[in-house]
C-alpha positions in Angstrom: 72.4 145.9 188.2 73.2 143.7 185.3 75.8 145.1 182.9 79.2 144.4 181.3 82.6 146.0 181.8 82.0 147.8 178.5 79.2 149.7 180.1 81.4 150.9 182.9 84.2 151.9 180.5 81.6 153.9 178.6 80.4 155.6 181.8 84.0 156.5 182.7 85.0 157.6 179.1 82.2 160.1 178.9 82.1 160.9 182.6 78.4 160.0 182.9 78.4 159.6 186.6 77.9 162.0 189.6 81.1 164.0 189.7 80.3 165.9 192.9 82.5 165.3 196.0 84.5 162.5 194.5 86.7 160.6 196.9 88.9 157.5 196.6 88.1 154.4 198.7 90.6 155.5 201.3 89.0 159.0 201.6 91.2 161.3 199.5 89.5 163.9 197.3 89.8 163.2 193.5 89.2 165.4 190.5 88.9 163.9 187.0 90.8 166.2 184.6 90.8 163.7 181.7 89.6 160.1 181.6 92.3 159.3 179.0 92.2 157.6 175.6 90.5 154.3 175.5 92.8 151.4 174.6 91.2 148.7 172.4 94.3 146.4 172.5 96.0 144.5 175.3 97.0 146.5 178.4 95.2 149.0 180.6 91.8 150.3 179.5 92.7 153.9 179.2 96.0 155.6 178.5 97.1 159.1 179.5 94.4 159.7 182.1 94.9 162.8 184.2 93.6 163.1 187.7 94.3 165.1 190.8 94.3 163.1 194.0 94.6 165.2 197.1 97.1 167.9 196.1 99.0 165.6 193.7 98.5 165.6 189.9 98.8 162.1 188.3 99.1 161.3 184.6 99.1 157.6 183.5 96.8 154.7 182.9 93.4 153.9 184.3 91.9 150.4 184.6 88.2 149.7 184.8 86.6 146.7 186.5 83.2 145.8 187.8 84.7 144.8 191.1 88.2 145.5 192.6 88.9 141.8 193.1 89.0 141.3 189.3 92.4 142.9 189.3 93.9 139.7 190.8 91.6 137.4 188.9 92.9 138.9 185.6 96.5 138.6 186.8 97.3 142.3 186.6 99.4 142.2 189.7 102.1 140.3 187.8 101.8 142.1 184.5 104.3 144.9 183.9 101.9 146.6 181.6 99.8 147.5 184.6 102.5 148.8 186.9 101.9 152.4 186.0 98.1 152.4 186.6 97.3 155.6 188.5 93.6 154.9 189.1 91.5 151.8 189.5 87.9 152.6 188.5 85.3 150.0 189.8 81.6 149.7 190.3 82.0 147.9 193.6 85.1 148.0 195.8 85.5 144.6 197.5 89.3 144.2 197.8 92.4 146.4 198.1 94.9 146.1 195.2 98.5 147.1 195.3 101.5 148.2 193.2 104.5 145.8 193.1 106.2 148.1 195.6 103.4 147.5 198.1 101.6 150.8 197.8 97.8 150.7 197.3 96.4 151.7 194.0 94.0 154.6 194.3 90.5 153.3 193.6 87.3 155.2 192.6 84.0 153.4 193.3 81.1 154.3 191.1 78.4 152.4 193.0 75.4 154.7 193.5 76.9 157.3 191.2 75.5 156.1 187.8 72.1 157.7 186.9 69.3 155.1 186.9 67.9 156.4 183.6 71.2 155.8 181.9 71.3 152.2 183.1 67.7 151.7 182.0 68.5 152.9 178.5 71.5 150.6 178.4 69.6 147.6 179.7 66.9 148.1 177.1 69.4 148.2 174.3 71.5 145.2 175.4 68.9 143.0 177.1 65.6 144.1 175.4 63.5 141.9 173.2 63.9 143.9 169.9 63.0 142.3 166.6 65.4 143.9 164.2 68.2 145.9 166.0 68.8 146.9 169.6 67.9 150.6 169.0 65.0 150.0 166.6 62.7 152.3 168.6 65.1 155.2 168.6 67.2 155.1 165.5 64.6 156.9 163.4 64.8 159.9 165.7 68.6 160.3 165.5 69.8 163.5 163.9 70.5 162.9 160.2 73.9 164.4 160.3 75.0 162.3 163.3 73.7 159.1 161.6 75.4 160.1 158.3 78.8 160.7 159.9 78.7 157.4 161.7 77.6 155.5 158.5 80.6 157.1 156.7 82.9 155.7 159.3 81.3 152.3 159.2 81.4 152.2 155.4 85.2 152.8 155.5 85.5 150.0 158.0 83.6 147.7 155.6 85.8 148.6 152.7 88.9 148.1 154.9 87.7 144.7 156.0 86.8 143.7 152.4 90.3 144.8 151.3 92.0 142.2 153.4 91.3 139.3 150.9 92.2 141.6 148.0 95.5 142.5 149.6 96.2 138.8 150.1 95.6 138.2 146.4 97.8 141.1 145.6 100.6 139.5 147.7 100.1 136.2 145.9 100.4 138.1 142.6 103.7 139.7 143.8 102.2 143.2 143.8 100.7 143.1 140.3 97.6 145.2 140.5 96.5 144.5 136.9 96.5 140.8 137.5 94.8 141.1 140.9 92.1 143.3 139.4 91.6 140.9 136.6 91.1 138.0 139.0 88.7 139.9 141.3 86.7 141.1 138.3 86.5 137.6 136.9 85.2 136.2 140.2 82.6 138.9 140.4 81.4 138.1 136.9 80.3 134.8 138.4 77.7 136.6 140.5 78.1 134.3 143.5 76.7 131.1 141.8 79.7 130.8 139.4 82.2 132.9 141.3 84.6 129.9 142.0 84.9 128.6 138.4 85.4 132.2 137.2 88.2 132.7 139.8 89.8 129.4 138.8 89.5 130.4 135.1 91.3 133.7 135.7 94.1 132.0 137.7 94.6 129.4 135.0 94.7 132.1 132.3 97.0 135.0 133.3 96.0 138.5 132.1 99.3 139.0 130.3 98.4 136.2 127.9 95.1 137.8 127.0 97.0 141.1 126.5 99.1 139.6 123.8 95.9 139.0 121.8 94.2 142.4 122.4 93.7 143.0 118.7 92.1 139.6 118.0 88.7 139.2 119.8 88.2 135.7 118.4 91.4 134.5 120.0 90.5 136.1 123.4 87.1 134.3 123.2 88.8 131.1 122.3 91.2 131.4 125.3 88.4 132.2 127.7 85.9 129.5 126.5 88.7 127.0 126.1 90.1 127.5 129.6 86.5 127.3 130.9 86.3 123.8 129.6 83.5 124.5 127.0 85.6 123.5 123.9 86.3 119.9 124.7 83.0 118.4 123.4 82.0 117.7 119.8 80.4 120.9 118.5 78.3 121.5 115.4 78.1 125.3 114.8 80.9 127.1 112.9 81.5 129.7 115.6 82.4 127.2 118.5 84.4 125.1 116.1 86.4 128.1 115.1 87.0 128.9 118.7 88.0 125.2 119.3 90.6 125.4 116.5 92.1 128.6 117.8 92.2 127.3 121.3 94.0 124.1 120.4 96.8 126.1 118.9 97.0 128.6 121.8 96.7 125.9 124.4 99.8 124.2 123.1 101.6 127.5 122.7 101.1 128.6 126.3 100.9 125.1 127.8 97.4 125.8 129.2 95.3 123.4 131.3 91.6 124.1 131.2 89.4 123.9 134.3 86.7 121.2 134.6 83.5 122.0 132.8 81.3 120.4 135.4 82.3 123.3 137.9 79.9 125.6 136.0 76.3 125.8 137.3 73.3 126.3 135.0 70.6 124.9 137.3 67.9 127.4 138.5 69.6 130.3 136.6 67.8 132.5 134.2 69.2 132.0 130.7 70.7 135.5 130.7 72.7 134.5 133.7 74.1 131.3 132.2 77.8 131.0 132.6 78.2 130.9 128.8 76.6 134.3 128.5 78.7 135.7 131.3 81.9 134.3 129.7 80.9 135.9 126.4 80.4 139.3 128.2 83.7 138.9 130.1 85.5 138.1 126.8 84.0 141.2 125.2 85.0 143.4 128.1 88.6 142.1 128.0 88.7 142.5 124.2 87.7 146.1 124.2 89.6 147.2 127.3 93.3 146.3 127.3 95.0 147.2 130.6 91.5 147.6 132.1 92.8 148.4 135.6 95.0 151.3 134.3 91.9 152.6 132.5 89.9 152.4 135.7 92.6 154.4 137.5 92.7 157.0 134.8 88.9 157.5 134.6 88.0 160.3 137.0 84.3 160.5 136.4 82.2 157.7 137.9 79.7 158.0 135.1 82.4 157.0 132.6 83.2 153.9 134.6 79.5 152.9 134.4 79.6 153.4 130.6 82.7 151.3 130.3 80.8 148.2 131.6 77.3 149.0 130.2 78.5 149.2 126.6 79.9 145.7 126.4 78.8 144.0 123.1 79.1 140.2 122.8 79.9 138.2 119.7 76.7 138.2 117.4 76.5 134.4 117.8 75.1 134.9 121.2 72.2 137.1 120.0 70.3 133.9 119.4 72.1 131.4 121.6 72.4 130.8 125.3 74.6 127.8 124.9 76.7 126.3 122.0 74.7 124.5 119.3 71.3 125.4 120.9 69.5 128.2 118.9 67.1 130.4 120.8 64.8 133.4 120.3 67.0 136.5 119.6 67.6 138.5 122.7 70.2 141.2 123.4 73.0 139.9 125.7 74.3 143.2 127.0 75.0 143.5 130.7 71.8 144.7 132.5 71.8 147.7 134.8 71.6 145.6 137.9 74.6 143.4 136.8 76.7 146.5 136.0 75.8 148.0 139.4 76.9 144.7 141.2 80.2 144.7 139.2 80.9 148.4 140.1 80.0 147.8 143.7 82.0 144.6 144.3 84.9 145.3 142.0 85.6 148.9 141.1 84.6 150.5 144.4 86.7 147.9 146.3 89.7 148.1 144.1 89.8 151.9 144.0 89.6 152.0 147.8 92.2 149.3 148.3 94.6 150.9 145.8 94.2 154.4 147.4 94.6 152.9 150.9 97.6 150.9 149.9 99.4 153.9 148.3 97.9 156.5 150.7 96.3 158.4 147.9 93.1 160.0 149.0 91.8 160.8 145.5 91.2 157.1 144.8 89.5 156.5 148.1 87.2 159.6 147.4 86.5 158.3 143.9 85.4 154.9 145.4 83.1 156.7 147.8 81.7 158.9 145.1 81.0 155.9 142.9 79.1 154.3 145.7 76.9 157.4 145.9 75.9 156.9 142.2 75.0 153.2 142.6 71.4 152.5 143.5 70.5 150.9 146.8 70.6 147.1 146.9 67.4 145.3 147.6 67.5 142.9 150.5 65.8 142.2 153.8 68.3 144.1 156.0 67.9 147.3 154.0 64.1 146.9 153.9 64.1 146.6 157.7 66.1 149.7 158.2 63.7 151.6 155.9 60.8 150.4 158.1 62.6 151.9 161.1 62.7 155.3 159.4 66.3 155.2 158.1 66.4 156.8 154.7 68.4 154.7 152.2 68.9 156.1 148.7 72.2 154.8 147.4 74.7 152.0 147.8 76.8 154.4 150.0 74.1 154.1 152.7 73.1 150.5 152.1 76.7 149.2 152.3 77.2 151.1 155.5 74.0 149.7 157.0 75.0 146.2 156.1 78.2 146.6 158.0 76.4 148.3 160.9 74.0 145.4 161.2 76.5 142.6 160.8 79.4 144.0 162.8 77.6 146.1 165.5 73.9 145.4 165.8 74.1 141.6 165.6 76.8 141.6 168.4 75.1 144.3 170.4 78.1 146.5 170.3 76.0 149.5 171.1 78.7 151.1 173.3 81.1 151.1 170.3 78.5 152.4 167.9 78.0 156.1 167.3 74.2 155.6 167.2 74.1 153.7 170.4 76.3 156.2 172.2 74.0 159.0 171.1 70.9 157.2 172.3 72.4 156.5 175.7 73.5 160.1 176.1 70.0 161.5 175.3 68.5 163.3 178.2 
């Protein structure tokens, strides 16, 4: 048989082996009362296992290996963490192992006790030649409730993983959630292509400076376009020149240093996605929403959060411009539905989850998950492939979970740690 230690741990954890007439390698009868709790950290594989060997009840740790000789190969005989192992579970017993006091460690050999059909299902998952995911032929038949419960767990894992970078930014901002939210929002306004210059802009222009000019949209626009480096050139139109004049005064007042203009990317972008338009939209959002993070926390209905972003109105100058001094055909420059959805997904859902998790307040976590249920599913190859396999995907709640499932489990063939994989292996 070809398998990994993970498979043997799975077999032991769920007792998927022949339990009749169990005996240890030295001939004593053994009864498995509890396989214990699996340990995913350093130390024995299972804690608090409970077994009866002969007439004695034992409670302690269990260690799982493919062969007994791996005990010494892994150096367990000199590791204090393994001194209270009460049972050594192996596929093949090829060597006696002992406690430090010289007494042999009871060993259970599972050779010839694992059902062939269970191994075949495992082998097909891990070593098969699937095109999309290991369980592509079976996932469509998994009970919807089982799949949904697992996707919820995986979605939470995704949000927890994505919160790590946010928590690092929070630490750098000395626990200031307003400033952290402002920086994350700014980076996401760059929509990947211009995420870096937007992030640098936000860090060069603290949110508390903008808050001082909350009643003067023109000054907020001047600060944002000035710090972005777009007010250093000779300009012709009245609007950018007014911004330039305002910025020169504010720059000296706050001792500001703009970022380099060349960092902004225009190439291969649709005009509506030009950084100048995104900066105008960002300025409009900041102008109409002082203390935006507090407003997000206070807004209980997800629909209201969508409205907060969708009703952003830029300065009229941009109605017939995509760049300074370059007139264009009049086109509304409001944030489109897809852009709003991306901002809600990558900013609001994440910040609400991270804030709720940080302060252990379930209402914000639940609000984050509810918002994900209102955001339409993203369109990408991974989600399209899951749909082809019969997995129903309606909202970002499912699609975000499936992205995490694919990237963290399927791609690494962690079927034995996946609720879907476990269910498939346990099918009769």
